[in-house]
MARNU-928160 format. One line per field, with one value per residue (C-alpha): residue number from 0; residue in one letter; x, y, z. Coordinates in nm, 4 decimals, padded with zeros to 6 digits, always signed. Last residue first. Layout:
<atoms>
pos	(NUM / ...)
code	(A / ...)
px	(X / ...)
py	(Y / ...)
pz	(Z / ...)
</atoms>
This chain:
<atoms>
pos	(386 / 385 / 384 / 383 / 382 / 381 / 380 / 379 / 378 / 377 / 376 / 375 / 374 / 373 / 372 / 371 / 370 / 369 / 368 / 367 / 366 / 365 / 364 / 363 / 362 / 361 / 360 / 359 / 358 / 357 / 356 / 355 / 354 / 353 / 352 / 351 / 350 / 349 / 348 / 347 / 346 / 345 / 344 / 343 / 342 / 341 / 340 / 339 / 338 / 337 / 336 / 335 / 334 / 333 / 332 / 331 / 330 / 329 / 328 / 327 / 326 / 325 / 324 / 323 / 322 / 321 / 320 / 319 / 318 / 317 / 316 / 315 / 314 / 313 / 312 / 311 / 310 / 309 / 308 / 307 / 306 / 305 / 304 / 303 / 302 / 301 / 300 / 299 / 298 / 297 / 296 / 295 / 294 / 293 / 292 / 291 / 290 / 289 / 288 / 287 / 286 / 285 / 284 / 283 / 282 / 281 / 280 / 279 / 278 / 277 / 276 / 275 / 274 / 273 / 272 / 271 / 270 / 269 / 268 / 267 / 266 / 265 / 264 / 263 / 262 / 261 / 260 / 259 / 258 / 257 / 256 / 255 / 254 / 253 / 252 / 251 / 250 / 249 / 248 / 247 / 246 / 245 / 244 / 243 / 242 / 241 / 240 / 239 / 238 / 237 / 236 / 235 / 234 / 233 / 232 / 231 / 230 / 229 / 228 / 227 / 226 / 225 / 224 / 223 / 222 / 221 / 220 / 219 / 218 / 217 / 216 / 215 / 214 / 213 / 212 / 211 / 210 / 209 / 208 / 207 / 206 / 205 / 204 / 203 / 202 / 201 / 200 / 199 / 198 / 197 / 196 / 195 / 194 / 193 / 192 / 191 / 190 / 189 / 188 / 187 / 186 / 185 / 184 / 183 / 182 / 181 / 180 / 179 / 178 / 177 / 176 / 175 / 174 / 173 / 172 / 171 / 170 / 169 / 168 / 167 / 166 / 165 / 164 / 163 / 162 / 161 / 160 / 159 / 158 / 157 / 156 / 155 / 154 / 153 / 152 / 151 / 150 / 149 / 148 / 147 / 146 / 145 / 144 / 143 / 142 / 141 / 140 / 139 / 138 / 137 / 136 / 135 / 134 / 133 / 132 / 131 / 130 / 129 / 128 / 127 / 126 / 125 / 124 / 123 / 122 / 121 / 120 / 119 / 118 / 117 / 116 / 115 / 114 / 113 / 112 / 111 / 110 / 109 / 108 / 107 / 106 / 105 / 104 / 103 / 102 / 101 / 100 / 99 / 98 / 97 / 96 / 95 / 94 / 93 / 92 / 91 / 90 / 89 / 88 / 87 / 86 / 85 / 84 / 83 / 82 / 81 / 80 / 79 / 78 / 77 / 76 / 75 / 74 / 73 / 72 / 71 / 70 / 69 / 68 / 67 / 66 / 65 / 64 / 63 / 62 / 61 / 60 / 59 / 58 / 57 / 56 / 55 / 54 / 53 / 52 / 51 / 50 / 49 / 48 / 47 / 46 / 45 / 44 / 43 / 42 / 41 / 40 / 39 / 38 / 37 / 36 / 35 / 34 / 33 / 32 / 31 / 30 / 29 / 28 / 27 / 26 / 25 / 24 / 23 / 22 / 21 / 20 / 19 / 18 / 17 / 16 / 15 / 14 / 13 / 12 / 11 / 10 / 9 / 8 / 7 / 6 / 5 / 4 / 3 / 2 / 1 / 0)
code	(K / I / V / E / L / V / L / T / M / E / R / C / T / S / L / E / R / F / S / R / S / I / E / K / Y / K / G / V / F / Y / Y / P / K / N / W / Y / I / P / E / I / L / T / R / F / T / H / E / N / F / F / R / V / H / T / M / D / S / A / D / M / L / P / V / A / I / T / I / K / A / G / N / K / C / V / R / Y / F / E / R / L / V / F / L / I / N / S / V / H / E / L / T / H / S / C / R / I / E / D / V / S / N / D / E / F / P / L / G / K / E / I / D / C / V / I / D / P / K / T / S / P / D / I / D / I / T / K / F / G / L / L / Q / E / G / G / A / G / I / N / L / K / I / Q / E / Q / N / K / M / I / I / P / N / Y / I / L / F / I / I / K / K / I / V / K / K / I / R / N / P / I / F / K / K / F / F / S / F / I / E / K / R / G / Y / W / L / S / R / F / F / K / V / Q / P / K / Y / I / K / T / P / T / E / S / S / Y / N / T / N / F / A / R / S / R / G / I / Y / V / G / L / G / E / E / K / H / K / I / L / F / E / D / T / F / S / L / S / L / F / E / K / D / S / W / Q / A / R / H / I / E / Y / P / N / D / W / D / K / D / G / T / G / A / P / A / N / T / E / A / D / L / P / L / S / I / I / Y / F / K / T / Y / K / R / V / G / E / I / T / A / V / A / D / K / K / S / M / H / E / L / V / D / G / L / I / V / V / D / Y / V / Q / C / P / I / F / N / R / I / N / E / K / Y / I / M / R / Y / K / R / Y / L / K / F / R / Y / I / Y / P / E / W / I / E / V / C / S / W / D / I / K / R / K / A / S / S / N / L / L / D / F / Y / T / G / M / G / P / G / I / D / M / I / S / Q / I / E / S / H / N / K / K / F / W / D / L / I / T / S / K / S / A / P / S / S / S / P / M)
px	(+00.8297 / +00.6617 / +00.2610 / +00.1324 / -00.1132 / -00.4358 / -00.6976 / -00.9888 / -01.1627 / -01.5000 / -01.6902 / -02.0438 / -02.3913 / -02.5103 / -02.1151 / -01.8793 / -01.5414 / -01.2061 / -00.8434 / -00.5518 / -00.2713 / +00.0127 / +00.0735 / +00.3863 / +00.3690 / +00.5108 / +00.2733 / +00.0192 / +00.2835 / +00.1990 / +00.2840 / +00.6102 / +00.7545 / +00.9886 / +00.7352 / +00.6154 / +00.8682 / +00.8367 / +00.5442 / +00.3512 / +00.0868 / +00.1109 / -00.0105 / -00.3917 / -00.5801 / -00.3884 / -00.7571 / -00.9617 / -01.1436 / -01.4145 / -01.4652 / -01.7286 / -01.9974 / -02.3608 / -02.5026 / -02.4137 / -02.2957 / -02.0322 / -01.8667 / -01.5322 / -01.4748 / -01.6255 / -01.3950 / -01.2056 / -00.9080 / -00.7665 / -00.4726 / -00.2043 / -00.0013 / +00.3872 / +00.5237 / +00.2422 / -00.0548 / -00.2048 / +00.0055 / -00.0654 / -00.4389 / -00.3903 / -00.2109 / -00.4410 / -00.7473 / -00.5486 / -00.5117 / -00.8812 / -00.9636 / -01.3159 / -01.4311 / -01.7326 / -01.5629 / -01.3272 / -01.5989 / -01.6668 / -01.5275 / -01.1910 / -01.0383 / -00.7563 / -00.5001 / -00.2393 / -00.3166 / -00.0693 / +00.1957 / +00.1038 / -00.2146 / -00.5450 / -00.8630 / -00.8588 / -00.8884 / -01.0830 / -01.2046 / -01.2128 / -01.5442 / -01.5931 / -01.8501 / -01.6671 / -01.8048 / -02.0579 / -02.3993 / -02.5645 / -02.7847 / -02.4734 / -02.3433 / -01.9726 / -01.8462 / -01.5712 / -01.6060 / -01.3700 / -01.2518 / -01.2040 / -01.4817 / -01.6050 / -01.9710 / -02.1023 / -02.3277 / -02.1906 / -01.8515 / -01.6605 / -01.3616 / -01.3573 / -01.0018 / -00.7845 / -00.6088 / -00.4437 / -00.3613 / -00.5947 / -00.7712 / -01.0715 / -01.1934 / -01.1876 / -01.4062 / -01.6590 / -01.6846 / -01.7536 / -02.0993 / -02.2958 / -02.0667 / -02.2010 / -02.5838 / -02.5283 / -02.4137 / -02.6825 / -02.9559 / -02.7960 / -02.7914 / -03.1635 / -03.2842 / -03.0668 / -03.2155 / -03.0301 / -02.9455 / -02.6166 / -02.4771 / -02.4694 / -02.2017 / -01.9870 / -01.9388 / -01.8184 / -01.6011 / -01.4391 / -01.3790 / -01.1599 / -00.8463 / -01.0502 / -01.2555 / -00.9474 / -00.7388 / -01.0619 / -01.0867 / -00.6717 / -00.4633 / -00.1479 / +00.1338 / +00.3894 / +00.7004 / +00.9542 / +01.2681 / +01.5323 / +01.8486 / +02.1170 / +02.3221 / +02.2828 / +02.2082 / +02.2557 / +02.2781 / +02.1041 / +02.3487 / +02.2579 / +02.5287 / +02.4431 / +02.1599 / +01.8773 / +01.7442 / +01.4408 / +01.4654 / +01.2134 / +01.2144 / +01.0031 / +00.9301 / +00.6066 / +00.7501 / +01.0927 / +01.1757 / +01.4775 / +01.4247 / +01.6629 / +01.8844 / +02.2052 / +02.4658 / +02.3308 / +02.5536 / +02.8484 / +02.6497 / +02.6137 / +02.2447 / +02.1458 / +02.3479 / +02.1530 / +01.8575 / +01.8772 / +01.8556 / +01.7891 / +01.7872 / +01.7218 / +01.3294 / +01.1332 / +00.8665 / +01.0627 / +00.8976 / +00.5021 / +00.2890 / +00.0368 / -00.1054 / +00.0133 / -00.2558 / -00.2456 / -00.1697 / +00.2173 / +00.3259 / +00.6680 / +00.9710 / +01.1587 / +01.4467 / +01.3249 / +01.2540 / +01.4982 / +01.3837 / +01.1338 / +01.2784 / +01.0768 / +01.3666 / +01.2549 / +01.5455 / +01.5588 / +01.7382 / +01.6854 / +01.9461 / +02.3106 / +02.1141 / +01.9418 / +02.2801 / +02.4209 / +02.0824 / +02.0734 / +02.4760 / +02.3992 / +02.0544 / +02.2967 / +02.5519 / +02.2531 / +02.1218 / +01.7712 / +01.4357 / +01.4883 / +01.5397 / +01.1808 / +01.0097 / +00.9388 / +01.2551 / +01.0530 / +01.2429 / +01.1533 / +01.2651 / +01.3036 / +01.6358 / +01.5646 / +01.6159 / +01.6432 / +01.8933 / +01.7856 / +01.9415 / +01.9707 / +01.5790 / +01.4942 / +01.2955 / +00.9310 / +00.9544 / +00.6485 / +00.5954 / +00.2774 / +00.2209 / -00.1693 / -00.3673 / -00.0622 / -00.0814 / -00.4039 / -00.3558 / -00.4153 / -00.2233 / +00.0748 / +00.0884 / +00.0578 / +00.4494 / +00.6542 / +00.9339 / +00.7594 / +00.9783 / +00.7743 / +00.7014 / +00.4985 / +00.4202 / +00.3291 / +00.0154 / -00.0097 / -00.1460 / -00.0543 / -00.2325 / -00.4460 / -00.0809 / +00.0949 / -00.0808 / -00.2557 / +00.0708 / +00.2493 / +00.0372 / +00.0497 / -00.0480 / +00.3040 / +00.4959 / +00.8665 / +01.0294 / +00.8334 / +00.9789 / +00.8202 / +00.8359 / +00.7275 / +00.8314 / +00.9831 / +00.6749 / +00.5491 / +00.8397 / +00.5937 / +00.3386 / +00.5625 / +00.7092 / +00.3352 / +00.2906 / +00.6153 / +00.5803 / +00.2229 / +00.3066 / +00.5185 / +00.3519 / +00.0338 / +00.2692 / +00.2980 / +00.0933 / +00.2434 / +00.2679)
py	(-01.7399 / -01.4016 / -01.3729 / -00.9586 / -00.8892 / -00.7099 / -00.6806 / -00.5559 / -00.5052 / -00.4809 / -00.2900 / -00.4653 / -00.5061 / -00.1996 / -00.1792 / +00.0366 / +00.0485 / -00.0772 / -00.0933 / -00.2451 / -00.2269 / -00.3546 / -00.6198 / -00.8434 / -01.2238 / -01.5539 / -01.8722 / -02.0565 / -02.1664 / -02.1739 / -02.5228 / -02.5038 / -02.2403 / -02.0454 / -01.8313 / -01.6920 / -01.4890 / -01.3114 / -01.1213 / -01.0820 / -01.4165 / -01.4475 / -01.0697 / -01.1411 / -01.1744 / -00.7618 / -00.6034 / -00.8361 / -01.1166 / -01.4157 / -01.7723 / -02.0082 / -01.7078 / -01.8375 / -01.7194 / -01.3935 / -01.0846 / -00.8898 / -00.7043 / -00.8933 / -00.7628 / -00.8932 / -01.0160 / -00.8926 / -01.0132 / -00.9700 / -01.2280 / -01.1040 / -01.2999 / -01.2064 / -01.5682 / -01.7996 / -01.8994 / -02.2226 / -02.3713 / -02.0293 / -02.0155 / -02.3868 / -02.2862 / -02.0322 / -02.2765 / -02.5825 / -02.2682 / -02.1716 / -02.4664 / -02.3913 / -02.1656 / -01.9044 / -01.6468 / -01.7173 / -01.6312 / -01.3081 / -01.2169 / -01.4289 / -01.2577 / -01.4609 / -01.3521 / -01.4930 / -01.8721 / -02.1656 / -02.1933 / -02.5439 / -02.6800 / -02.6204 / -02.8149 / -02.6458 / -02.8335 / -03.0124 / -02.6925 / -02.4923 / -02.7347 / -02.7212 / -02.6197 / -02.4264 / -02.2042 / -02.0851 / -02.1434 / -01.9857 / -02.3118 / -02.5096 / -02.4186 / -02.4741 / -02.1706 / -02.0412 / -01.7765 / -01.7774 / -01.4193 / -01.2294 / -00.9751 / -01.0000 / -01.2171 / -01.2514 / -01.5220 / -01.6515 / -01.5998 / -01.7873 / -01.7767 / -01.5462 / -01.6706 / -01.4772 / -01.7608 / -01.5700 / -01.6202 / -01.3702 / -01.4119 / -01.6613 / -01.5521 / -01.1844 / -01.2789 / -01.5076 / -01.2123 / -00.9354 / -00.9659 / -01.1828 / -00.9434 / -00.6210 / -00.7437 / -00.9180 / -00.5370 / -00.3491 / -00.5871 / -00.4987 / -00.1782 / -00.1678 / -00.3359 / -00.1013 / +00.2494 / +00.4636 / +00.7934 / +00.6865 / +00.5239 / +00.9415 / +01.0417 / +00.7046 / +00.7175 / +01.0950 / +00.9449 / +00.6521 / +00.8150 / +01.1090 / +00.9871 / +00.9523 / +01.2668 / +01.4913 / +01.2619 / +01.4184 / +01.7668 / +01.8445 / +01.8442 / +01.9303 / +01.8778 / +02.1557 / +01.9926 / +02.2200 / +02.2199 / +02.0745 / +02.3731 / +02.4904 / +02.7205 / +02.5453 / +02.7069 / +02.6500 / +02.9472 / +02.7871 / +02.4793 / +02.2231 / +01.9305 / +01.9306 / +01.7755 / +01.7155 / +01.3921 / +01.1566 / +00.7914 / +00.5613 / +00.2167 / -00.0513 / -00.4417 / -00.3901 / -00.1330 / +00.0290 / +00.4112 / +00.5755 / +00.9686 / +01.2591 / +01.1461 / +01.3115 / +01.0329 / +00.8329 / +01.0981 / +00.8175 / +00.4701 / +00.2655 / +00.2600 / +00.1947 / -00.1564 / -00.2349 / -00.1547 / -00.3881 / -00.2918 / -00.4943 / -00.3315 / -00.3430 / -00.3361 / -00.2809 / +00.0069 / +00.2137 / -00.0228 / +00.1193 / -00.1210 / +00.1133 / +00.3602 / +00.0261 / -00.1715 / -00.5356 / -00.5713 / -00.6970 / -00.7852 / -00.6047 / -00.7093 / -00.8316 / -00.7371 / -00.8794 / -00.6950 / -00.6527 / -00.3344 / -00.1173 / +00.2124 / +00.5684 / +00.8516 / +01.2279 / +01.4755 / +01.8046 / +02.1327 / +02.0382 / +02.1619 / +02.0239 / +01.6901 / +01.5885 / +01.4767 / +01.2802 / +01.1357 / +01.0613 / +00.9629 / +00.6892 / +00.5145 / +00.5341 / +00.3031 / +00.1223 / +00.0591 / +00.1879 / +00.0907 / +00.0728 / +00.4206 / +00.5553 / +00.4324 / +00.7972 / +00.9846 / +01.3318 / +01.6832 / +01.9130 / +02.2921 / +02.2863 / +02.5002 / +02.6467 / +02.5493 / +02.1522 / +01.9199 / +01.6216 / +01.3288 / +01.0797 / +01.1807 / +01.0790 / +01.4244 / +01.4484 / +01.7935 / +01.9166 / +02.2580 / +02.3961 / +02.0198 / +01.9325 / +01.9711 / +01.8513 / +01.5164 / +01.4208 / +01.0603 / +00.9630 / +01.2359 / +01.2630 / +00.8714 / +00.8260 / +01.0438 / +00.8201 / +00.9883 / +01.1808 / +01.4641 / +01.7050 / +01.9826 / +02.1377 / +02.4846 / +02.4952 / +02.6862 / +02.7179 / +02.5195 / +02.1846 / +01.8359 / +01.7999 / +01.8906 / +01.5733 / +01.2548 / +01.3799 / +01.5264 / +01.2409 / +00.9732 / +01.1549 / +00.9302 / +00.8154 / +01.0933 / +00.9661 / +01.2690 / +01.5436 / +01.8359 / +02.0524 / +02.4559 / +02.6293 / +02.4097 / +02.5588 / +02.5763 / +02.2465 / +02.1189 / +01.9324 / +01.8419 / +01.6941 / +01.4789 / +01.2949 / +01.2659 / +01.0919 / +00.8891 / +00.8195 / +00.6707 / +00.4386 / +00.1531 / +00.2551 / +00.0825 / +00.3032 / +00.3760 / +00.3743 / +00.0653)
pz	(-00.1058 / -00.0355 / -00.0603 / -00.0668 / +00.1451 / +00.1681 / +00.4832 / +00.5026 / +00.8810 / +00.9137 / +01.2105 / +01.3112 / +01.1922 / +00.9764 / +00.8641 / +00.9650 / +00.8246 / +00.8064 / +00.6267 / +00.6238 / +00.3501 / +00.1489 / +00.4784 / +00.3229 / +00.4096 / +00.5160 / +00.5446 / +00.7806 / +01.0087 / +01.3648 / +01.3867 / +01.2517 / +01.4246 / +01.2210 / +01.0511 / +01.3868 / +01.4884 / +01.1137 / +01.1928 / +00.8917 / +00.9201 / +01.3234 / +01.2600 / +01.1516 / +01.4764 / +01.5724 / +01.4502 / +01.6294 / +01.4816 / +01.6203 / +01.5375 / +01.4630 / +01.3065 / +01.2123 / +01.5334 / +01.3960 / +01.6468 / +01.5074 / +01.7993 / +01.7384 / +01.4433 / +01.0925 / +00.8108 / +00.4546 / +00.3187 / +00.0489 / -00.1016 / -00.3423 / -00.5371 / -00.5447 / -00.5102 / -00.6263 / -00.4411 / -00.4337 / -00.1388 / +00.0510 / +00.0089 / +00.1433 / +00.4650 / +00.4986 / +00.4956 / +00.7516 / +01.0018 / +00.9883 / +01.0783 / +01.2012 / +00.9340 / +00.9342 / +01.0250 / +00.7366 / +00.5180 / +00.5215 / +00.1974 / +00.0899 / -00.2126 / -00.3864 / -00.6513 / -00.8704 / -00.8722 / -00.9664 / -00.6933 / -00.6159 / -00.7956 / -00.7920 / -00.6253 / -00.2644 / +00.0392 / +00.2340 / +00.4777 / +00.1833 / +00.1160 / -00.2745 / -00.5455 / -00.8291 / -01.1221 / -00.8205 / -00.8694 / -00.5597 / -00.4585 / -00.4732 / -00.1498 / -00.0845 / -00.2858 / -00.5081 / -00.7851 / -00.9994 / -01.1153 / -01.4420 / -01.3183 / -01.0038 / -00.9145 / -00.5882 / -00.5376 / -00.1676 / -00.3469 / -00.0150 / -00.2077 / -00.5333 / -00.6812 / -01.0035 / -01.1818 / -01.4527 / -01.8222 / -01.8846 / -02.2857 / -02.2501 / -01.8381 / -01.9732 / -02.2818 / -02.0665 / -01.7648 / -02.0017 / -02.1850 / -01.8766 / -01.6034 / -01.8079 / -01.7850 / -01.4091 / -01.3154 / -01.4849 / -01.3253 / -00.9892 / -01.0131 / -01.1398 / -00.8679 / -00.6541 / -00.7510 / -00.9721 / -00.8187 / -00.5751 / -00.9094 / -01.0366 / -00.7693 / -00.7548 / -01.1377 / -01.1428 / -00.8393 / -01.0230 / -01.3804 / -01.1503 / -01.3682 / -01.7024 / -01.6302 / -01.5808 / -01.8710 / -02.0706 / -01.9773 / -01.9461 / -01.6369 / -01.8430 / -01.4804 / -01.5033 / -01.3585 / -01.2220 / -01.3584 / -01.1608 / -01.0300 / -01.2835 / -01.1046 / -00.7804 / -00.4077 / -00.0301 / +00.1770 / +00.4448 / +00.4305 / +00.6260 / +00.7258 / +01.1266 / +00.9785 / +01.2775 / +01.2275 / +01.2328 / +01.1778 / +01.1027 / +01.0981 / +00.9719 / +01.0291 / +01.2816 / +01.4368 / +01.5008 / +01.6660 / +01.5947 / +01.7316 / +01.6956 / +01.4912 / +01.4197 / +01.5067 / +01.2565 / +01.0106 / +00.9564 / +00.8763 / +01.1355 / +01.1500 / +00.8563 / +00.9434 / +01.3012 / +01.1778 / +00.8943 / +00.5187 / +00.1885 / -00.1272 / -00.4578 / -00.3905 / -00.7490 / -00.7398 / -00.9527 / -01.2528 / -01.1662 / -01.2341 / -01.1243 / -01.3861 / -01.6807 / -01.5114 / -01.5298 / -01.1823 / -01.1597 / -00.8785 / -00.7789 / -00.8205 / -00.5027 / -00.2747 / +00.0660 / +00.3625 / +00.6474 / +00.7410 / +00.5582 / +00.5753 / +00.6869 / +00.6578 / +00.8476 / +00.7697 / +00.9116 / +00.8101 / +00.4968 / +00.1853 / +00.3021 / +00.4395 / +00.1206 / -00.0522 / +00.2150 / +00.2056 / -00.1511 / -00.1005 / +00.1132 / -00.0712 / -00.3973 / -00.2012 / -00.0890 / -00.3506 / -00.4833 / -00.4293 / -00.0112 / +00.0083 / -00.1053 / +00.1908 / +00.3167 / +00.2162 / +00.4142 / +00.4051 / +00.6216 / +00.6498 / +00.2587 / +00.1300 / -00.2353 / -00.6068 / -00.5696 / -00.7507 / -00.8314 / -01.0287 / -00.7720 / -00.6607 / -01.0314 / -01.1827 / -01.2114 / -00.9426 / -00.8171 / -00.6684 / -00.4941 / -00.3739 / -00.3146 / -00.6194 / -00.8216 / -00.6198 / -00.7824 / -00.7217 / -01.0828 / -01.2313 / -01.0910 / -01.0398 / -01.3818 / -01.3930 / -01.1744 / -01.0812 / -00.8545 / -00.6312 / -00.3716 / -00.2935 / +00.0313 / +00.1517 / +00.5067 / +00.5837 / +00.9953 / +01.2815 / +01.0994 / +01.1634 / +00.8340 / +00.6859 / +00.8278 / +00.7820 / +00.4306 / +00.3190 / +00.4132 / +00.1891 / -00.0957 / -00.3294 / -00.3871 / -00.2119 / -00.3573 / -00.1952 / +00.0179 / +00.0537 / +00.3564 / +00.3665 / +00.6993 / +00.9902 / +01.3361 / +01.5031 / +01.3576 / +01.5860 / +01.8143 / +01.6329 / +01.3766 / +01.6152 / +01.6943 / +01.3504 / +01.3046 / +01.5629 / +01.4834 / +01.1351 / +01.3270 / +01.1079 / +00.8810 / +00.5798 / +00.3004 / -00.0388 / -00.3656 / -00.3781)
</atoms>
């Protein structure tokens, strides 16, 4: 994924704030959507010269990296040769995507042209291929996890005595080191060429289509929006459902219709595709479902452990589950349970995977976000099923 886990970001930010006076240039290797630029640049007290190495060209345009980074290099990091030295090099969730031999060689190379280096590394994460999304811009073949590192194994490497900070949190290790191999006179006769994005008009329109649509949507009355949405659904959904091989479920839809999704609801009046009480099970075979969306449903469920086990049972390995729930401040009398930011921790904490009573599946957290609604604060959690 172009994004990364929020775990340990505060550790990196705290270190950056304490050492910002020494930092004038940063190289971000594998920036994805520019997570570390967004995190650190907003806290910088002076202008920092940002560069990045990104091998997957669609990310450069989709996330407008050319607006964030002064110099972009479209190159495999194993072949990258810098044209200058840097104060900081960031290897954020990158090393797991290469063999251990290549990862060590990459770090050894980085240490020659940077004063400080920041490594963010998933620990004990299984090797895998990312689940396909059907969107060629997102299905990045370089996102495959090729190596599994443990904290003990990583800290046994020869250069780890340089680490100023070693921090573990929620399955992620953060290591910040000051390089003793740094050469201030580092230079190369054949540095990697700078990539010059071709930001053409129609390409800009395509990658900015969501922002453009959102702008014009503000001027359309809600009643007309609903009519347009229904017309689009009635035209395109039968075509999508006929041609796609994937099974996608919108559970507790309550009348909401999503393109490509079968709707499931206990209330027949909402006209779902399948009328079903999910507390009695889902009418699907094991390992048959590719994606589940469950928005504002689980707060109405009494036997949540059973329901979550059902989700895990029917999902394929690599399937995506999106759960949206109101947090503790919700005041709806129909809610039978309440959630906080840590409720779903048992889904991603390995300690619970070995306890049969608590076991509801094994997942990797892709993202967690929050937003304010008129009646409550909402949390949306996106998980990847691991089997």
